[in-house]
DSSP file (Angstrom, degrees, kcal/mol; ACC not computed):
  #  RESIDUE AA STRUCTURE BP1 BP2  ACC     N-H-->O    O-->H-N    N-H-->O    O-->H-N    TCO  KAPPA ALPHA  PHI   PSI    X-CA   Y-CA   Z-CA
    1    1 A X              0   0    0      0, 0.0     2,-0.2     0, 0.0     0, 0.0   0.000 360.0 360.0 360.0 142.3   44.1 -116.3  -85.7
    2    2 A X     >  -     0   0    0      1,-0.1     4,-2.2     2,-0.0     3,-0.2  -0.446 360.0-137.2 -67.9 133.5   41.3 -116.7  -88.1
    3    3 A X  H  > S+     0   0    0      1,-0.2     4,-2.5     2,-0.2     5,-0.2   0.833 105.3  57.3 -61.9 -32.7   42.2 -118.2  -91.4
    4    4 A X  H  > S+     0   0    0      2,-0.2     4,-2.2     1,-0.2    -1,-0.2   0.901 107.0  47.3 -66.5 -40.0   39.9 -115.7  -93.1
    5    5 A X  H  > S+     0   0    0     -3,-0.2     4,-2.8     2,-0.2     5,-0.2   0.910 112.3  49.6 -65.3 -43.4   41.9 -112.8  -91.6
    6    6 A X  H  X S+     0   0    0     -4,-2.2     4,-2.6     1,-0.2     5,-0.2   0.902 111.8  49.1 -61.9 -41.4   45.2 -114.4  -92.6
    7    7 A X  H  X S+     0   0    0     -4,-2.5     4,-2.3     2,-0.2    -1,-0.2   0.900 112.0  48.6 -64.2 -41.3   43.9 -114.8  -96.1
    8    8 A X  H  X S+     0   0    0     -4,-2.2     4,-2.1     2,-0.2    -2,-0.2   0.932 113.7  45.0 -66.5 -46.0   42.7 -111.2  -96.2
    9    9 A X  H  X S+     0   0    0     -4,-2.8     4,-2.3     1,-0.2     5,-0.2   0.926 114.9  48.1 -65.5 -43.2   46.1 -109.8  -94.9
   10   10 A X  H  X S+     0   0    0     -4,-2.6     4,-2.6    -5,-0.2     5,-0.3   0.888 109.7  54.5 -65.6 -36.1   48.1 -112.0  -97.2
   11   11 A X  H  X S+     0   0    0     -4,-2.3     4,-2.5    -5,-0.2    -1,-0.2   0.907 109.0  46.4 -60.4 -43.4   45.9 -111.0 -100.1
   12   12 A X  H  X S+     0   0    0     -4,-2.1     4,-2.0     2,-0.2     5,-0.3   0.922 114.8  46.8 -65.9 -43.6   46.4 -107.3  -99.6
   13   13 A X  H  X S+     0   0    0     -4,-2.3     4,-2.7     1,-0.2    -2,-0.2   0.931 116.4  44.1 -64.9 -45.1   50.2 -107.7  -99.2
   14   14 A X  H  X S+     0   0    0     -4,-2.6     4,-1.3    -5,-0.2    -1,-0.2   0.892 111.0  55.6 -68.4 -39.3   50.5 -109.9 -102.3
   15   15 A X  H  < S+     0   0    0     -4,-2.5   143,-0.2    -5,-0.3    -1,-0.2   0.918 123.4  22.9 -57.9 -45.3   48.2 -107.7 -104.3
   16   16 A X  H  < S+     0   0    0     -4,-2.0    -2,-0.2    -5,-0.2    -1,-0.2   0.710 138.0  25.6-100.2 -20.2   50.3 -104.6 -103.8
   17   17 A X  H  X S+     0   0    0     -4,-2.7     4,-3.1    -5,-0.3    -3,-0.2   0.115  77.9 119.6-131.6  23.7   53.7 -105.9 -103.0
   18   18 A X  T  < S+     0   0    0     -4,-1.3     7,-0.3     1,-0.2     8,-0.1   0.872  84.7  38.7 -61.4 -40.2   53.9 -109.3 -104.6
   19   19 A X  T >4 S+     0   0    0     -5,-0.2     3,-0.9     1,-0.1    -1,-0.2   0.899 118.9  47.4 -76.3 -41.1   56.8 -108.5 -106.9
   20   20 A X  T 34 S+     0   0    0      1,-0.3     2,-0.3    -4,-0.1     3,-0.2   0.893 123.2  33.1 -69.4 -38.6   58.7 -106.4 -104.3
   21   21 A X  T >X S+     0   0    0     -4,-3.1     4,-2.0    -8,-0.2     3,-0.7  -0.458  72.7 150.8-110.3  57.0   58.3 -108.9 -101.6
   22   22 A X  H <> S+     0   0    0     -3,-0.9     4,-2.5    -2,-0.3    -1,-0.2   0.788  70.7  59.5 -63.7 -26.2   58.5 -112.1 -103.7
   23   23 A X  H 3> S+     0   0    0     -3,-0.2     4,-2.1     2,-0.2    -1,-0.3   0.879 108.1  45.6 -68.8 -35.0   60.0 -114.0 -100.8
   24   24 A X  H <> S+     0   0    0     -3,-0.7     4,-2.4     2,-0.2    -2,-0.2   0.848 110.9  53.7 -71.9 -34.5   56.8 -113.2  -98.7
   25   25 A X  H  X S+     0   0    0     -4,-2.0     4,-2.3    -7,-0.3    -2,-0.2   0.951 111.4  45.0 -61.7 -50.1   54.6 -114.1 -101.7
   26   26 A X  H  X S+     0   0    0     -4,-2.5     4,-2.6     1,-0.2    -2,-0.2   0.886 112.0  53.0 -63.1 -39.8   56.4 -117.5 -101.9
   27   27 A X  H  X S+     0   0    0     -4,-2.1     4,-2.1    34,-0.2    -1,-0.2   0.910 109.2  48.1 -60.4 -43.8   56.1 -118.0  -98.2
   28   28 A X  H  X S+     0   0    0     -4,-2.4     4,-2.5     2,-0.2    -2,-0.2   0.907 112.9  47.5 -66.8 -40.9   52.4 -117.4  -98.2
   29   29 A X  H  X S+     0   0    0     -4,-2.3     4,-2.4     2,-0.2    -1,-0.2   0.892 110.9  51.8 -66.4 -37.9   51.8 -119.7 -101.1
   30   30 A X  H  X S+     0   0    0     -4,-2.6     4,-2.5     2,-0.2    -1,-0.2   0.898 111.6  47.2 -61.3 -40.2   53.9 -122.4  -99.4
   31   31 A X  H  X S+     0   0    0     -4,-2.1     4,-2.1     2,-0.2    -2,-0.2   0.917 111.0  50.7 -66.9 -43.1   51.9 -122.0  -96.3
   32   32 A X  H  X S+     0   0    0     -4,-2.5     4,-0.8     1,-0.2    -2,-0.2   0.900 114.4  44.6 -62.1 -40.3   48.6 -122.2  -98.1
   33   33 A X  H >< S+     0   0    0     -4,-2.4     3,-0.6     1,-0.2     4,-0.4   0.874 110.1  55.6 -71.6 -35.8   49.8 -125.3  -99.9
   34   34 A X  H >X S+     0   0    0     -4,-2.5     3,-1.4     1,-0.2     4,-0.8   0.852  98.0  63.1 -59.8 -35.6   51.1 -126.7  -96.6
   35   35 A X  H 3< S+     0   0    0     -4,-2.1     3,-0.4     1,-0.3     4,-0.3   0.827 100.8  53.2 -59.8 -32.1   47.6 -126.2  -95.1
   36   36 A X  T << S+     0   0    0     -4,-0.8    60,-0.4    -3,-0.6    -1,-0.3   0.602 109.3  48.8 -78.4 -10.4   46.4 -128.7  -97.7
   37   37 A X  T X4 S+     0   0    0     -3,-1.4     3,-2.0    -4,-0.4     4,-0.3   0.497  81.8  91.8-103.9  -5.8   48.9 -131.2  -96.6
   38   38 A X  G >< S+     0   0    0     -4,-0.8     3,-1.6    -3,-0.4    -1,-0.1   0.803  76.4  67.4 -63.0 -28.5   48.4 -131.1  -92.8
   39   39 A X  G 3  S+     0   0    0     55,-0.4    -1,-0.3    -4,-0.3    -2,-0.1   0.706  94.0  60.2 -65.3 -17.6   45.9 -133.9  -93.0
   40   40 A X  G <  S+     0   0    0     -3,-2.0    -1,-0.3     2,-0.1    -2,-0.2   0.537  80.3 104.8 -87.6  -8.2   48.8 -136.2  -93.9
   41   41 A X  S <  S-     0   0    0     -3,-1.6     9,-0.0    -4,-0.3     8,-0.0  -0.438  89.9 -87.3 -69.7 148.7   50.7 -135.6  -90.8
   42   42 A X    >   -     0   0    0      1,-0.1     3,-1.2    -2,-0.1    -1,-0.1  -0.263  32.7-130.5 -57.4 139.8   50.6 -138.5  -88.2
   43   43 A X  T 3  S+     0   0    0      1,-0.3    -1,-0.1    -3,-0.1    -2,-0.1   0.692  99.3  66.5 -69.4 -17.6   47.6 -138.2  -85.9
   44   44 A X  T 3  S+     0   0    0      2,-0.0    -1,-0.3     0, 0.0    -2,-0.1   0.448  75.4 112.0 -83.7  -0.3   49.6 -138.7  -82.7
   45   45 A X  S <  S-     0   0    0     -3,-1.2     5,-0.1     1,-0.1    -4,-0.0  -0.327  76.7 -95.4 -71.7 153.6   51.5 -135.4  -83.0
   46   46 A X    >   -     0   0    0      1,-0.1     3,-1.8     2,-0.1     4,-0.4  -0.184  38.3-101.8 -67.0 166.9   50.9 -132.6  -80.5
   47   47 A X  T >  S+     0   0    0      1,-0.3     3,-0.5     2,-0.2     4,-0.4   0.758 119.8  57.1 -64.0 -26.5   48.4 -129.8  -81.3
   48   48 A X  T 3> S+     0   0    0      1,-0.2     4,-2.3     2,-0.1    -1,-0.3   0.526  82.8  87.0 -83.2  -4.2   51.2 -127.3  -82.3
   49   49 A X  H <> S+     0   0    0     -3,-1.8     4,-2.3     1,-0.2    -1,-0.2   0.860  84.9  53.5 -67.0 -33.5   52.6 -129.7  -85.0
   50   50 A X  H <> S+     0   0    0     -3,-0.5     4,-2.3    -4,-0.4    -1,-0.2   0.920 111.5  45.7 -64.1 -44.8   50.3 -128.3  -87.7
   51   51 A X  H  > S+     0   0    0     -4,-0.4     4,-2.5     1,-0.2    -2,-0.2   0.890 112.5  50.7 -64.6 -39.5   51.4 -124.8  -86.9
   52   52 A X  H  X S+     0   0    0     -4,-2.3     4,-2.3     2,-0.2    -2,-0.2   0.880 110.3  50.2 -66.5 -37.2   55.0 -125.8  -86.9
   53   53 A X  H  X S+     0   0    0     -4,-2.3     4,-2.5     2,-0.2    -2,-0.2   0.925 110.5  48.5 -66.0 -44.9   54.6 -127.5  -90.2
   54   54 A X  H  X S+     0   0    0     -4,-2.3     4,-2.5     1,-0.2    -2,-0.2   0.915 112.7  49.3 -60.3 -44.8   52.9 -124.5  -91.8
   55   55 A X  H  X S+     0   0    0     -4,-2.5     4,-2.6     2,-0.2    -1,-0.2   0.901 110.0  50.6 -62.3 -42.0   55.8 -122.3  -90.4
   56   56 A X  H  X S+     0   0    0     -4,-2.3     4,-2.7     2,-0.2    -2,-0.2   0.923 111.1  48.2 -62.6 -44.7   58.4 -124.7  -91.8
   57   57 A X  H  X S+     0   0    0     -4,-2.5     4,-2.5     2,-0.2    -2,-0.2   0.917 112.7  49.1 -62.5 -41.6   56.7 -124.6  -95.3
   58   58 A X  H  X S+     0   0    0     -4,-2.5     4,-2.3     2,-0.2    -2,-0.2   0.937 113.4  46.0 -64.8 -47.2   56.5 -120.8  -95.2
   59   59 A X  H  X S+     0   0    0     -4,-2.6     4,-2.8     2,-0.2     5,-0.2   0.883 111.7  51.9 -63.6 -40.2   60.2 -120.5  -94.2
   60   60 A X  H  X S+     0   0    0     -4,-2.7     4,-2.5     2,-0.2     5,-0.2   0.933 110.8  47.9 -60.3 -47.6   61.3 -123.0  -96.8
   61   61 A X  H  X S+     0   0    0     -4,-2.5     4,-1.4    -5,-0.2    -2,-0.2   0.909 114.5  46.4 -60.2 -43.1   59.4 -121.1  -99.5
   62   62 A X  H  X S+     0   0    0     -4,-2.3     4,-2.2     2,-0.2    -2,-0.2   0.924 112.8  48.4 -68.3 -44.3   60.9 -117.8  -98.4
   63   63 A X  H  X S+     0   0    0     -4,-2.8     4,-1.6     1,-0.2    -2,-0.2   0.890 109.0  52.3 -64.4 -40.0   64.5 -119.1  -98.2
   64   64 A X  H  X S+     0   0    0     -4,-2.5     4,-0.6     1,-0.2    -1,-0.2   0.863 112.1  48.1 -66.1 -32.1   64.4 -120.8 -101.5
   65   65 A X  H  < S+     0   0    0     -4,-1.4     7,-0.4    -5,-0.2     3,-0.3   0.868 111.6  48.6 -71.6 -37.0   63.3 -117.5 -103.0
   66   66 A X  H  < S+     0   0    0     -4,-2.2    -2,-0.2     1,-0.2    -1,-0.2   0.707  92.3  78.7 -78.9 -19.3   65.9 -115.4 -101.3
   67   67 A X  H  < S-     0   0    0     -4,-1.6     2,-0.3     1,-0.2    -1,-0.2   0.933 114.5  -6.6 -54.2 -48.8   68.8 -117.7 -102.2
   68   68 A X     X  -     0   0    0     -4,-0.6     4,-2.5    -3,-0.3    -1,-0.2  -0.992  62.8-130.9-149.7 139.2   69.1 -116.3 -105.8
   69   69 A X  H  > S+     0   0    0     -2,-0.3     4,-1.3     1,-0.2    -1,-0.1   0.931 110.2  44.5 -60.5 -47.3   66.8 -113.9 -107.6
   70   70 A X  H  > S+     0   0    0      1,-0.2     4,-1.3     2,-0.2    -1,-0.2   0.878 113.6  48.8 -67.3 -37.5   66.6 -116.1 -110.7
   71   71 A X  H  > S+     0   0    0      1,-0.2     4,-2.7     2,-0.2    -1,-0.2   0.890 105.5  61.6 -64.4 -37.6   66.0 -119.2 -108.7
   72   72 A X  H  X S+     0   0    0     -4,-2.5     4,-2.8    -7,-0.4     5,-0.2   0.848  99.2  54.8 -57.8 -36.6   63.3 -117.3 -106.8
   73   73 A X  H  X S+     0   0    0     -4,-1.3     4,-2.6     2,-0.2    -1,-0.2   0.919 110.1  45.3 -64.5 -42.2   61.4 -116.7 -109.9
   74   74 A X  H  X S+     0   0    0     -4,-1.3     4,-2.5     2,-0.2    -2,-0.2   0.907 114.1  48.4 -68.9 -40.5   61.3 -120.4 -110.6
   75   75 A X  H  X S+     0   0    0     -4,-2.7     4,-2.4     2,-0.2    -2,-0.2   0.928 113.6  47.3 -64.0 -44.6   60.3 -121.3 -107.0
   76   76 A X  H  X S+     0   0    0     -4,-2.8     4,-2.9     1,-0.2     5,-0.2   0.919 112.6  49.7 -62.2 -43.1   57.6 -118.7 -107.0
   77   77 A X  H  X S+     0   0    0     -4,-2.6     4,-2.8    -5,-0.2    32,-0.4   0.889 109.1  52.0 -60.6 -40.6   56.3 -119.9 -110.3
   78   78 A X  H  X S+     0   0    0     -4,-2.5     4,-2.0    30,-0.3    -2,-0.2   0.935 114.5  42.5 -60.3 -46.5   56.3 -123.5 -109.0
   79   79 A X  H  X S+     0   0    0     -4,-2.4     4,-2.5     2,-0.2    -2,-0.2   0.909 115.0  49.0 -66.5 -44.2   54.3 -122.5 -106.0
   80   80 A X  H  X S+     0   0    0     -4,-2.9     4,-3.1     2,-0.2     5,-0.2   0.923 112.4  48.0 -65.3 -43.6   51.9 -120.2 -107.8
   81   81 A X  H  X S+     0   0    0     -4,-2.8     4,-2.4    24,-0.2    24,-0.4   0.931 113.4  47.1 -64.7 -42.5   51.2 -122.8 -110.5
   82   82 A X  H  X S+     0   0    0     -4,-2.0     4,-2.0    22,-0.3    -2,-0.2   0.919 116.1  45.0 -59.8 -45.3   50.6 -125.5 -108.0
   83   83 A X  H  X S+     0   0    0     -4,-2.5     4,-2.4     2,-0.2    -2,-0.2   0.942 115.5  46.5 -66.9 -48.1   48.3 -123.3 -105.9
   84   84 A X  H  X S+     0   0    0     -4,-3.1     4,-1.9     2,-0.2    -2,-0.2   0.900 113.2  47.4 -65.2 -42.9   46.4 -121.9 -108.9
   85   85 A X  H  X S+     0   0    0     -4,-2.4     4,-2.9    -5,-0.2     5,-0.3   0.919 114.1  48.6 -64.6 -45.3   45.8 -125.2 -110.6
   86   86 A X  H  X S+     0   0    0     -4,-2.0     4,-2.7    -5,-0.3    -2,-0.2   0.900 111.3  48.7 -63.8 -41.0   44.7 -126.8 -107.3
   87   87 A X  H  < S+     0   0    0     -4,-2.4    -1,-0.2    -5,-0.2    -2,-0.2   0.848 113.4  48.6 -67.0 -32.2   42.3 -123.9 -106.5
   88   88 A X  H  < S+     0   0    0     -4,-1.9     3,-0.4    -5,-0.2    -2,-0.2   0.939 121.6  32.7 -71.1 -48.4   40.9 -124.2 -110.1
   89   89 A X  H  < S+     0   0    0     -4,-2.9    -2,-0.2     1,-0.2    -3,-0.2   0.815 137.8  18.1 -85.2 -30.1   40.3 -127.9 -110.0
   90   90 A X  S >< S-     0   0    0     -4,-2.7     3,-1.7    -5,-0.3    -1,-0.2  -0.530  81.8-164.4-137.5  69.4   39.5 -128.5 -106.3
   91   91 A X  T 3  S-     0   0    0     -3,-0.4    -4,-0.1     1,-0.3    -3,-0.1  -0.306  73.7  -1.9 -63.6 133.6   38.5 -125.0 -104.9
   92   92 A X  T 3  S+     0   0    0      1,-0.2    -1,-0.3    -2,-0.0    -5,-0.1   0.547  93.5 151.6  71.3   7.2   38.5 -124.8 -101.1
   93   93 A X    <   -     0   0    0     -3,-1.7    -1,-0.2    -7,-0.2    -3,-0.1  -0.307  48.3-140.8 -72.5 153.9   39.5 -128.5 -100.8
   94   94 A X  S    S+     0   0    0      2,-0.0   -55,-0.4   -57,-0.0     2,-0.3   0.516  82.1  69.8 -89.9  -5.5   41.4 -129.6  -97.7
   95   95 A X  S    S-     0   0    0     -5,-0.1     2,-0.6   -57,-0.1   -58,-0.2  -0.718  80.5-123.3-113.6 163.2   43.5 -132.0  -99.8
   96   96 A X        -     0   0    0    -60,-0.4     2,-0.5    -2,-0.3    -2,-0.0  -0.918  20.8-141.3-107.3 118.0   46.2 -131.4 -102.4
   97   97 A X     >  -     0   0    0     -2,-0.6     4,-1.6     1,-0.1     5,-0.1  -0.680   9.7-151.2 -81.1 127.3   45.4 -133.0 -105.8
   98   98 A X  H  > S+     0   0    0     -2,-0.5     4,-2.8     2,-0.2     5,-0.2   0.933  86.6  48.2 -70.3 -49.5   48.7 -134.4 -107.2
   99   99 A X  H  > S+     0   0    0      1,-0.2     4,-2.6     2,-0.2     5,-0.3   0.942 114.8  44.2 -62.6 -49.9   48.1 -134.1 -111.0
  100  100 A X  H  > S+     0   0    0      1,-0.2     4,-2.5     2,-0.2     5,-0.3   0.896 115.2  51.3 -59.7 -38.0   46.9 -130.5 -111.0
  101  101 A X  H  X S+     0   0    0     -4,-1.6     4,-2.8     2,-0.2    -2,-0.2   0.950 112.2  43.9 -62.9 -48.7   49.7 -129.5 -108.6
  102  102 A X  H  X S+     0   0    0     -4,-2.8     4,-2.2     2,-0.2     5,-0.2   0.931 117.8  44.2 -65.4 -47.2   52.4 -131.1 -110.8
  103  103 A X  H  X S+     0   0    0     -4,-2.6     4,-2.3    -5,-0.2     5,-0.2   0.935 117.2  45.9 -64.1 -45.9   51.1 -129.7 -114.1
  104  104 A X  H  X S+     0   0    0     -4,-2.5     4,-2.9    -5,-0.3   -22,-0.3   0.905 111.8  51.7 -63.1 -42.4   50.4 -126.2 -112.6
  105  105 A X  H  X S+     0   0    0     -4,-2.8     4,-2.6   -24,-0.4   -24,-0.2   0.908 111.2  45.9 -62.4 -43.9   53.8 -126.1 -110.9
  106  106 A X  H  X S+     0   0    0     -4,-2.2     4,-2.2     2,-0.2     5,-0.2   0.942 116.1  45.1 -65.4 -47.5   55.8 -127.0 -114.0
  107  107 A X  H  X S+     0   0    0     -4,-2.3     4,-2.6    -5,-0.2     5,-0.2   0.916 114.5  49.0 -64.5 -41.4   53.8 -124.5 -116.1
  108  108 A X  H  X S+     0   0    0     -4,-2.9     4,-2.5    -5,-0.2     5,-0.5   0.912 110.9  50.1 -63.1 -43.0   54.1 -121.8 -113.4
  109  109 A X  H  X S+     0   0    0     -4,-2.6     4,-2.0   -32,-0.4    -2,-0.2   0.910 114.4  44.7 -59.8 -43.6   57.9 -122.3 -113.0
  110  110 A X  H  X S+     0   0    0     -4,-2.2     4,-1.9    -5,-0.2     5,-0.2   0.932 116.0  45.0 -70.7 -45.2   58.4 -122.1 -116.7
  111  111 A X  H  X S+     0   0    0     -4,-2.6     4,-2.5    -5,-0.2     5,-0.3   0.958 121.5  36.0 -66.4 -51.5   56.2 -119.0 -117.3
  112  112 A X  H  X S+     0   0    0     -4,-2.5     4,-1.9    -5,-0.2     8,-0.2   0.872 115.1  56.7 -72.5 -34.5   57.4 -117.0 -114.4
  113  113 A X  H  < S+     0   0    0     -4,-2.0    -1,-0.2    -5,-0.5    -2,-0.2   0.869 116.5  35.4 -62.4 -34.4   61.0 -118.2 -114.7
  114  114 A X  H  < S+     0   0    0     -4,-1.9    -2,-0.2    -5,-0.2    -1,-0.2   0.865 125.0  38.1 -86.3 -37.6   61.2 -117.0 -118.3
  115  115 A X  H >< S+     0   0    0     -4,-2.5     3,-0.9    -5,-0.2     4,-0.5   0.609  85.8 173.5 -92.4 -13.9   59.1 -113.8 -118.1
  116  116 A X  T 3X  +     0   0    0     -4,-1.9     4,-2.4    -5,-0.3     5,-0.2  -0.164  59.0  20.5  52.3-116.3   60.4 -112.8 -114.6
  117  117 A X  H 3> S+     0   0    0      1,-0.2     4,-2.0     2,-0.2    -1,-0.2   0.876 126.5  45.4 -57.2 -49.4   59.3 -109.4 -113.4
  118  118 A X  H <> S+     0   0    0     -3,-0.9     4,-2.1     1,-0.2    -1,-0.2   0.875 114.3  48.2 -68.4 -36.2   56.2 -108.8 -115.5
  119  119 A X  H  > S+     0   0    0     -4,-0.5     4,-2.7     2,-0.2     5,-0.3   0.884 111.0  52.3 -68.8 -36.7   54.8 -112.3 -115.0
  120  120 A X  H  X S+     0   0    0     -4,-2.4     4,-2.2     2,-0.2    -2,-0.2   0.863 108.7  50.1 -64.4 -36.9   55.4 -111.9 -111.3
  121  121 A X  H  X S+     0   0    0     -4,-2.0     4,-1.8    -5,-0.2    -2,-0.2   0.942 115.1  43.5 -67.5 -48.3   53.5 -108.6 -111.2
  122  122 A X  H  X S+     0   0    0     -4,-2.1     4,-2.1     1,-0.2    -2,-0.2   0.938 116.9  44.4 -61.7 -49.3   50.5 -110.2 -113.1
  123  123 A X  H  X S+     0   0    0     -4,-2.7     4,-2.8     1,-0.2     5,-0.3   0.896 111.5  52.0 -68.3 -41.3   50.4 -113.4 -111.2
  124  124 A X  H  X S+     0   0    0     -4,-2.2     4,-2.4    -5,-0.3    -1,-0.2   0.875 110.6  49.0 -66.9 -33.0   50.8 -111.8 -107.8
  125  125 A X  H  X S+     0   0    0     -4,-1.8     4,-2.6    -5,-0.2    -1,-0.2   0.907 112.1  49.8 -67.8 -40.3   47.9 -109.4 -108.6
  126  126 A X  H  X S+     0   0    0     -4,-2.1     4,-2.4     2,-0.2    -2,-0.2   0.952 114.6  42.6 -58.7 -53.7   45.8 -112.4 -109.7
  127  127 A X  H  X S+     0   0    0     -4,-2.8     4,-2.7     2,-0.2     5,-0.2   0.886 114.4  51.3 -64.2 -40.4   46.5 -114.4 -106.6
  128  128 A X  H  X S+     0   0    0     -4,-2.4     4,-2.2    -5,-0.3    -2,-0.2   0.941 112.3  46.2 -61.3 -47.2   46.1 -111.3 -104.3
  129  129 A X  H  X S+     0   0    0     -4,-2.6     4,-1.7     1,-0.2    -2,-0.2   0.901 112.7  51.4 -60.0 -41.8   42.7 -110.5 -105.9
  130  130 A X  H  X S+     0   0    0     -4,-2.4     4,-1.0     2,-0.2    -2,-0.2   0.921 109.5  48.5 -61.7 -45.9   41.7 -114.2 -105.6
  131  131 A X  H  < S+     0   0    0     -4,-2.7     4,-0.3     1,-0.2     3,-0.3   0.889 114.2  46.9 -64.3 -37.0   42.6 -114.3 -101.9
  132  132 A X  H >X S+     0   0    0     -4,-2.2     4,-1.6     1,-0.2     3,-1.1   0.768  97.1  73.7 -74.7 -24.1   40.6 -111.1 -101.3
  133  133 A X  H 3< S+     0   0    0     -4,-1.7     3,-0.3     1,-0.3    -1,-0.2   0.902  97.7  47.2 -57.0 -43.3   37.6 -112.4 -103.3
  134  134 A X  T 3< S+     0   0    0     -4,-1.0    -1,-0.3    -3,-0.3    -2,-0.2   0.643 113.8  48.6 -73.2 -13.6   36.7 -114.8 -100.5
  135  135 A X  T <4 S+     0   0    0     -3,-1.1    -1,-0.2    -4,-0.3    -2,-0.2   0.670  81.4 112.0 -99.8 -21.7   37.1 -112.1  -97.8
  136  136 A X     <  -     0   0    0     -4,-1.6     7,-0.1    -3,-0.3    11,-0.0  -0.264  64.2-139.6 -62.4 137.2   35.0 -109.3  -99.5
  137  137 A X  S    S+     0   0    0      2,-0.0     2,-0.2     6,-0.0    -1,-0.1   0.436  76.9  81.2 -80.7   2.5   31.7 -108.5  -97.6
  138  138 A X        -     0   0    0      4,-0.1     2,-0.3     2,-0.1    -2,-0.0  -0.578  65.8-146.8-102.3 168.5   29.7 -108.1 -100.8
  139  139 A X    >   +     0   0    0     -2,-0.2     3,-0.9     4,-0.0     4,-0.5  -0.808  48.7   6.8-129.4 171.6   28.1 -110.8 -103.0
  140  140 A X  T >> S-     0   0    0     -2,-0.3     4,-1.4     1,-0.2     3,-0.6  -0.237 121.0  -9.6  66.0-141.4   27.3 -111.5 -106.6
  141  141 A X  H 3> S+     0   0    0      1,-0.2     4,-2.6     2,-0.2    -1,-0.2   0.781 131.0  62.5 -66.6 -28.7   28.4 -109.3 -109.4
  142  142 A X  H <> S+     0   0    0     -3,-0.9     4,-2.4     1,-0.2    -1,-0.2   0.877 102.4  50.4 -64.8 -35.7   29.6 -106.6 -107.0
  143  143 A X  H <> S+     0   0    0     -3,-0.6     4,-2.4    -4,-0.5    -2,-0.2   0.908 111.8  48.4 -68.6 -40.8   32.2 -109.0 -105.5
  144  144 A X  H  X S+     0   0    0     -4,-1.4     4,-2.3     2,-0.2    -2,-0.2   0.929 113.8  45.2 -64.5 -46.9   33.4 -109.8 -109.0
  145  145 A X  H  X S+     0   0    0     -4,-2.6     4,-2.7     2,-0.2    -2,-0.2   0.896 112.8  51.4 -66.4 -39.6   33.7 -106.1 -110.1
  146  146 A X  H  X S+     0   0    0     -4,-2.4     4,-2.3    -5,-0.2    -2,-0.2   0.911 110.3  49.0 -64.6 -40.5   35.4 -105.2 -106.8
  147  147 A X  H  X S+     0   0    0     -4,-2.4     4,-2.2     2,-0.2    -2,-0.2   0.893 111.4  49.8 -64.5 -39.8   37.9 -108.0 -107.3
  148  148 A X  H  X S+     0   0    0     -4,-2.3     4,-2.4     2,-0.2    -2,-0.2   0.928 111.0  49.1 -62.1 -46.0   38.6 -106.8 -110.8
  149  149 A X  H  X S+     0   0    0     -4,-2.7     4,-2.5     1,-0.2    -2,-0.2   0.888 110.2  50.8 -62.4 -38.5   39.0 -103.3 -109.6
  150  150 A X  H  X S+     0   0    0     -4,-2.3     4,-2.9     2,-0.2     5,-0.2   0.898 108.9  52.4 -66.1 -39.7   41.4 -104.5 -106.9
  151  151 A X  H  X S+     0   0    0     -4,-2.2     4,-2.6     2,-0.2    -2,-0.2   0.938 111.6  45.8 -59.3 -48.4   43.4 -106.4 -109.5
  152  152 A X  H  X S+     0   0    0     -4,-2.4     4,-2.6     2,-0.2    -2,-0.2   0.919 114.8  47.2 -62.4 -45.0   43.7 -103.3 -111.7
  153  153 A X  H  X S+     0   0    0     -4,-2.5     4,-2.4     1,-0.2    -2,-0.2   0.923 113.7  47.5 -63.7 -44.3   44.7 -101.1 -108.8
  154  154 A X  H  X S+     0   0    0     -4,-2.9     4,-2.4     2,-0.2    -2,-0.2   0.907 112.4  49.9 -63.4 -41.3   47.2 -103.6 -107.5
  155  155 A X  H  X S+     0   0    0     -4,-2.6     4,-2.4    -5,-0.2     5,-0.2   0.924 111.7  47.5 -62.2 -46.1   48.7 -104.0 -111.0
  156  156 A X  H  X S+     0   0    0     -4,-2.6     4,-2.5     2,-0.2    -1,-0.2   0.894 111.0  51.6 -63.2 -40.8   49.0 -100.3 -111.5
  157  157 A X  H  X S+     0   0    0     -4,-2.4     4,-2.3     2,-0.2    -2,-0.2   0.920 112.7  45.4 -59.8 -46.3   50.6  -99.9 -108.1
  158  158 A X  H  X S+     0   0    0     -4,-2.4     4,-2.2  -143,-0.2    -2,-0.2   0.866 112.6  50.0 -69.7 -36.1   53.2 -102.6 -108.8
  159  159 A X  H  X S+     0   0    0     -4,-2.4     4,-2.8     2,-0.2     5,-0.2   0.910 110.5  50.6 -68.4 -41.5   54.0 -101.3 -112.3
  160  160 A X  H  X S+     0   0    0     -4,-2.5     4,-2.4     1,-0.2    -2,-0.2   0.934 112.4  46.0 -62.6 -44.5   54.5  -97.8 -111.0
  161  161 A X  H  X S+     0   0    0     -4,-2.3     4,-2.0     2,-0.2    -1,-0.2   0.885 113.1  50.8 -65.4 -35.6   56.8  -99.0 -108.3
  162  162 A X  H  X S+     0   0    0     -4,-2.2     4,-2.4     2,-0.2    -2,-0.2   0.937 112.1  45.8 -63.4 -47.8   58.7 -101.2 -110.8
  163  163 A X  H  X S+     0   0    0     -4,-2.8     4,-2.2     1,-0.2    -2,-0.2   0.885 110.4  53.8 -65.0 -37.3   59.1  -98.3 -113.2
  164  164 A X  H  X S+     0   0    0     -4,-2.4     4,-1.8    -5,-0.2    -1,-0.2   0.898 110.5  47.9 -64.4 -38.7   60.2  -95.9 -110.4
  165  165 A X  H  X S+     0   0    0     -4,-2.0     4,-1.7     2,-0.2    -2,-0.2   0.903 110.0  51.1 -64.9 -41.4   62.9  -98.5 -109.4
  166  166 A X  H  X S+     0   0    0     -4,-2.4     4,-0.5     1,-0.2    -2,-0.2   0.907 113.3  45.4 -63.4 -40.2   64.1  -98.9 -113.0
  167  167 A X  H  < S+     0   0    0     -4,-2.2     3,-0.4     1,-0.2    -1,-0.2   0.801 110.9  53.2 -74.2 -29.7   64.4  -95.1 -113.4
  168  168 A X  H  < S+     0   0    0     -4,-1.8    -1,-0.2     1,-0.2    -2,-0.2   0.795 103.6  57.4 -74.7 -27.9   66.1  -94.7 -110.0
  169  169 A X  H  <        0   0    0     -4,-1.7    -1,-0.2     1,-0.2    -2,-0.2   0.666 360.0 360.0 -74.0 -17.4   68.7  -97.3 -111.0
  170  170 A X     <        0   0    0     -4,-0.5    -1,-0.2    -3,-0.4    -2,-0.1   0.493 360.0 360.0 -76.8 360.0   69.8  -95.3 -114.1
């Protein structure tokens, strides 16, 4: 499957359901971070080893998020922070920069771990819009405006779902 297609599908799911499906959000970010680590695998491994490694990373990210809801916030924050800082300092790179990853992971874990639901909504919309930014078929200022519009629509959709769940629980 084409990486661009995977990025687009993951972007849409994360944009609209990032808080609701936080385990899938964590799994996608763990897989994207794992893609930056595949070059470190031994060269003598079979061709399917890269895919197995990415699948392992995705399952690990999802399971750590599903173990406990509060732990899931910290795990998701850790993965989001590491991914975001790496994309900011080395965009599109095939390697994982250690210092940005560590600093971003710690900051992300603290922010999302403390602010929980609202931070998860904001960050999942940002990451979803960012993933879709590279897939959009337009260029220039239209791409930026379309990404911003997607961010707003995704945030509104997640806030509406969150509020509906809160009122249904009462």
